[in-house]
Structure formats: C-alpha cells, structure tokens
BAPATI-506268 format. One record per residue (C-alpha): x, y, z; residue number from 1. Coordinates in steps of 0.2 Angstrom, whole numbers, plus 5000, padded with zeros to 4 digits. Layout:
BEGIN
X / Y / Z / NUM
...
//
This chain:
BEGIN
5369 / 5411 / 5623 / 1
5360 / 5426 / 5631 / 2
5362 / 5420 / 5648 / 3
5381 / 5419 / 5646 / 4
5381 / 5437 / 5639 / 5
5371 / 5444 / 5653 / 6
5384 / 5436 / 5665 / 7
5398 / 5443 / 5654 / 8
5391 / 5460 / 5655 / 9
5388 / 5460 / 5673 / 10
5406 / 5454 / 5676 / 11
5412 / 5468 / 5664 / 12
5401 / 5482 / 5673 / 13
5407 / 5476 / 5690 / 14
5425 / 5476 / 5684 / 15
5424 / 5494 / 5679 / 16
5413 / 5500 / 5693 / 17
5427 / 5493 / 5704 / 18
5440 / 5503 / 5696 / 19
5431 / 5519 / 5694 / 20
5459 / 5528 / 5578 / 21
5551 / 5574 / 5402 / 22
5547 / 5586 / 5390 / 23
5550 / 5580 / 5372 / 24
5565 / 5587 / 5363 / 25
5562 / 5584 / 5344 / 26
5578 / 5586 / 5333 / 27
5577 / 5602 / 5323 / 28
5583 / 5598 / 5306 / 29
5581 / 5612 / 5293 / 30
5582 / 5610 / 5274 / 31
5596 / 5619 / 5266 / 32
5588 / 5629 / 5252 / 33
5586 / 5647 / 5245 / 34
5571 / 5644 / 5233 / 35
5555 / 5654 / 5236 / 36
5545 / 5638 / 5237 / 37
5556 / 5629 / 5248 / 38
5558 / 5645 / 5259 / 39
5539 / 5645 / 5260 / 40
5539 / 5627 / 5265 / 41
5553 / 5631 / 5277 / 42
5542 / 5644 / 5285 / 43
5527 / 5633 / 5285 / 44
5538 / 5619 / 5293 / 45
5545 / 5631 / 5306 / 46
5527 / 5636 / 5310 / 47
5522 / 5618 / 5312 / 48
5537 / 5615 / 5323 / 49
5532 / 5629 / 5334 / 50
5514 / 5623 / 5335 / 51
5521 / 5605 / 5339 / 52
5533 / 5612 / 5352 / 53
5519 / 5623 / 5360 / 54
5508 / 5607 / 5360 / 55
5522 / 5597 / 5368 / 56
5524 / 5611 / 5381 / 57
5505 / 5610 / 5385 / 58
5505 / 5591 / 5386 / 59
5521 / 5591 / 5396 / 60
5513 / 5604 / 5408 / 61
5497 / 5594 / 5409 / 62
5507 / 5578 / 5413 / 63
5517 / 5588 / 5426 / 64
5502 / 5595 / 5434 / 65
5493 / 5578 / 5434 / 66
5509 / 5570 / 5442 / 67
5509 / 5584 / 5454 / 68
5491 / 5581 / 5459 / 69
5494 / 5563 / 5460 / 70
5509 / 5566 / 5472 / 71
5498 / 5578 / 5482 / 72
5484 / 5565 / 5483 / 73
5497 / 5552 / 5488 / 74
5505 / 5563 / 5501 / 75
5488 / 5568 / 5507 / 76
5483 / 5549 / 5509 / 77
5499 / 5546 / 5518 / 78
5496 / 5561 / 5530 / 79
5479 / 5555 / 5533 / 80
5485 / 5538 / 5538 / 81
5499 / 5545 / 5549 / 82
5486 / 5556 / 5557 / 83
5475 / 5541 / 5561 / 84
5490 / 5532 / 5567 / 85
5494 / 5546 / 5579 / 86
5476 / 5548 / 5584 / 87
5475 / 5551 / 5603 / 88
5464 / 5537 / 5608 / 89
5465 / 5542 / 5627 / 90
5456 / 5558 / 5624 / 91
5437 / 5560 / 5627 / 92
5431 / 5576 / 5618 / 93
5415 / 5585 / 5621 / 94
5409 / 5580 / 5603 / 95
5412 / 5561 / 5608 / 96
5402 / 5563 / 5623 / 97
5387 / 5571 / 5614 / 98
5388 / 5557 / 5601 / 99
5388 / 5544 / 5615 / 100
5374 / 5552 / 5625 / 101
5363 / 5551 / 5609 / 102
5368 / 5533 / 5606 / 103
5367 / 5526 / 5624 / 104
5357 / 5528 / 5639 / 105
5372 / 5535 / 5649 / 106
5374 / 5553 / 5655 / 107
5389 / 5564 / 5652 / 108
5395 / 5560 / 5670 / 109
5393 / 5541 / 5667 / 110
5402 / 5542 / 5651 / 111
5417 / 5551 / 5659 / 112
5417 / 5538 / 5672 / 113
5417 / 5523 / 5660 / 114
5431 / 5532 / 5650 / 115
5441 / 5534 / 5666 / 116
5440 / 5516 / 5670 / 117
5443 / 5511 / 5652 / 118
5459 / 5521 / 5651 / 119
5465 / 5514 / 5668 / 120
5463 / 5496 / 5662 / 121
5469 / 5500 / 5644 / 122
5481 / 5515 / 5645 / 123
5483 / 5516 / 5626 / 124
5464 / 5519 / 5624 / 125
5462 / 5504 / 5613 / 126
5461 / 5485 / 5612 / 127
5468 / 5475 / 5597 / 128
5460 / 5459 / 5592 / 129
5471 / 5448 / 5604 / 130
5467 / 5459 / 5619 / 131
5449 / 5460 / 5615 / 132
5448 / 5441 / 5613 / 133
5457 / 5438 / 5629 / 134
5444 / 5449 / 5639 / 135
5429 / 5443 / 5630 / 136
5432 / 5424 / 5630 / 137
5432 / 5425 / 5649 / 138
5414 / 5427 / 5648 / 139
5411 / 5410 / 5640 / 140
5421 / 5398 / 5652 / 141
5411 / 5383 / 5648 / 142
5419 / 5381 / 5630 / 143
5431 / 5387 / 5618 / 144
5425 / 5405 / 5613 / 145
5441 / 5411 / 5604 / 146
5434 / 5410 / 5587 / 147
5417 / 5416 / 5592 / 148
5425 / 5431 / 5600 / 149
5433 / 5435 / 5584 / 150
5416 / 5437 / 5576 / 151
5411 / 5449 / 5590 / 152
5427 / 5459 / 5587 / 153
5423 / 5461 / 5569 / 154
5405 / 5467 / 5573 / 155
5411 / 5480 / 5586 / 156
5426 / 5486 / 5576 / 157
5414 / 5498 / 5566 / 158
5427 / 5508 / 5557 / 159
5437 / 5492 / 5552 / 160
5454 / 5499 / 5558 / 161
5459 / 5483 / 5568 / 162
5456 / 5490 / 5585 / 163
5442 / 5493 / 5598 / 164
5442 / 5511 / 5604 / 165
5432 / 5518 / 5618 / 166
5417 / 5523 / 5608 / 167
5416 / 5506 / 5600 / 168
5418 / 5498 / 5617 / 169
5405 / 5508 / 5625 / 170
5393 / 5505 / 5611 / 171
5396 / 5486 / 5612 / 172
5392 / 5486 / 5630 / 173
5376 / 5495 / 5627 / 174
5371 / 5484 / 5613 / 175
5375 / 5468 / 5623 / 176
5366 / 5474 / 5639 / 177
5351 / 5481 / 5629 / 178
5334 / 5475 / 5635 / 179
5328 / 5477 / 5617 / 180
5328 / 5460 / 5610 / 181
5329 / 5467 / 5592 / 182
5345 / 5476 / 5596 / 183
5353 / 5460 / 5602 / 184
5347 / 5451 / 5586 / 185
5353 / 5465 / 5575 / 186
5370 / 5463 / 5584 / 187
5370 / 5444 / 5581 / 188
5367 / 5446 / 5562 / 189
5381 / 5458 / 5561 / 190
5392 / 5446 / 5570 / 191
5386 / 5431 / 5559 / 192
5387 / 5440 / 5542 / 193
5405 / 5434 / 5540 / 194
5408 / 5441 / 5522 / 195
5398 / 5457 / 5525 / 196
5386 / 5455 / 5511 / 197
5370 / 5458 / 5520 / 198
5364 / 5440 / 5520 / 199
5367 / 5423 / 5529 / 200
5368 / 5408 / 5518 / 201
5369 / 5390 / 5523 / 202
5388 / 5389 / 5523 / 203
5389 / 5404 / 5535 / 204
5376 / 5398 / 5546 / 205
5384 / 5381 / 5547 / 206
5401 / 5389 / 5552 / 207
5392 / 5400 / 5565 / 208
5383 / 5385 / 5573 / 209
5399 / 5376 / 5574 / 210
5406 / 5391 / 5584 / 211
5391 / 5392 / 5595 / 212
5393 / 5373 / 5599 / 213
5411 / 5377 / 5604 / 214
5406 / 5391 / 5615 / 215
5393 / 5380 / 5624 / 216
5405 / 5366 / 5627 / 217
5396 / 5349 / 5630 / 218
5379 / 5356 / 5632 / 219
5365 / 5348 / 5622 / 220
5358 / 5360 / 5609 / 221
5343 / 5357 / 5598 / 222
5345 / 5339 / 5601 / 223
5363 / 5340 / 5595 / 224
5358 / 5342 / 5577 / 225
5373 / 5342 / 5565 / 226
5378 / 5361 / 5561 / 227
5374 / 5359 / 5543 / 228
5357 / 5351 / 5547 / 229
5352 / 5364 / 5559 / 230
5358 / 5378 / 5547 / 231
5346 / 5370 / 5534 / 232
5332 / 5369 / 5546 / 233
5334 / 5387 / 5551 / 234
5334 / 5393 / 5533 / 235
5318 / 5383 / 5529 / 236
5310 / 5391 / 5544 / 237
5316 / 5409 / 5542 / 238
5318 / 5411 / 5523 / 239
5302 / 5421 / 5517 / 240
5307 / 5426 / 5499 / 241
5314 / 5408 / 5495 / 242
5331 / 5414 / 5490 / 243
5339 / 5401 / 5502 / 244
5347 / 5415 / 5511 / 245
5342 / 5426 / 5526 / 246
5342 / 5444 / 5526 / 247
5344 / 5454 / 5542 / 248
5325 / 5456 / 5543 / 249
5322 / 5438 / 5540 / 250
5334 / 5433 / 5553 / 251
5327 / 5445 / 5566 / 252
5309 / 5441 / 5562 / 253
5313 / 5422 / 5563 / 254
5321 / 5423 / 5579 / 255
5307 / 5433 / 5587 / 256
5295 / 5419 / 5582 / 257
5305 / 5404 / 5588 / 258
5311 / 5406 / 5606 / 259
5322 / 5390 / 5606 / 260
5332 / 5396 / 5590 / 261
5332 / 5413 / 5598 / 262
5341 / 5407 / 5613 / 263
5353 / 5398 / 5603 / 264
5357 / 5412 / 5591 / 265
5357 / 5427 / 5602 / 266
5374 / 5431 / 5608 / 267
//
C-alpha cells in the first residue's frame, strides 16, 4: 500500500508543481353580597386573584423570555450555519498560514504556492466527496479504489462538514508524504476506524481488508487469506489487553513489529 501512496503523492506534487467551511385570562366572577364576612371574603378573594394574576404575568413573562431566548438561539444557529455556507474557501489568511507552518514542514512561501495551484485546479476552494474520490482513486490504478478512497475522505475531512478545504488538503498531503512511519500508521487507524469509536474490531478489520484487496487488484496478499481470517490473525497478534479489539496504540505498535502486515495496512 505504501508504494502506491508514494507514487500517488509524487503524482500529486508533480501536478501542482506544474501548475504553480398566551397569557392566561381567568374569568373574574365576583360574589354579589353586602355582608361584612362576605365582603371580607370578597377582599381576600380579590387579593388572591391579584396574586394569581401577578404570578401568571411573571410566568407568562418567563415563558415569553424563554421562547425569545430559544428563538435567538435558533436564529444564532441558523446564522452560524449560513456563515459557514458562505465561508470563502478561496481565501488564505495570515492565521491559516501560521497554523499550517506549525503543522507542516512548509514555509509561508511554499504554502502560498500550494494554495495558488490548489485554487487554480479547484476554483471553489474545496473538494466534495465525489471530487476527492475522482482524484484520489487515480493513484490506485491496479484495482477498484473507490470505497477505499471514501475512507481517506472521512479521515481527511477533520471538521466533518462534507468537504475537503485547502487546510485539510495540505495536511493530508503532509501526512501521506511523511517519512515518519508512526504518522502514516496513525492516519491509517483514523481511516480504518469506520464508526469513530477509537478501536478496531474484527468486523471493521474484515471490511478494511476487503477494501485493501480491492485496491490491490489481483495481487497476492498474505497468501490470499480470507479477509475474516486475516482480521482474526491480526487481532491475535496485535491485541495486548485481550479485549478482542485494537486501540490506536495497539494497531501502531503491532504494525511497527510486523513488516509484512505493516506494508499491507499502511495507506
């Protein structure tokens, strides 16, 4: 898998080098009487009614305030969503550059150059899932990589908004091209953790291995073990705590110790 990724990155780098986001209304019925006791009761009743009405006004006010706050919150959320929809993905701010400098090995000048070429190829400043897959699967010409590329899209779409922006794109390039094996294995785990629960079970591994087989076409891999058998073997070898699942660390450590499985599982 790593060989294909290296080829893919080289092709991508060459491609870009060449081109250089209701109040209540109680009915008021008064007893008709002139007796002192009843008049006293009448006064008491009037006081009670006033207290009830005051309470109702307060409650009504609270409900109104609560409803208003809910409306403001809803409007705020809508405004935030609209703002995200209208975000200018074609801009490259100084803050973005500073963040990318700290997270990549690129200089500000190199980042601006990458951005210029990225916008030239993708004028909207973003790639949706379909666009990403169309580009990424060209790096795996020997097999069917569409489903595998969907996993890559999920891993690279860090904010889960359904698009790959320039920051995510450049970060993906850096991770894929990284000479640090642990970085690539960390990326692999993020891709393979289909349900995002921080672990890989046999079912997930089986599905991943099926996709890897698809990507590699007719190449013989690990003596062509069935995906479920290979997944079982990997868990047996990598699972340290005996929970029959692989944590991120168990996955990385296991791959570092087994070169053959590492070559298979590293994207």
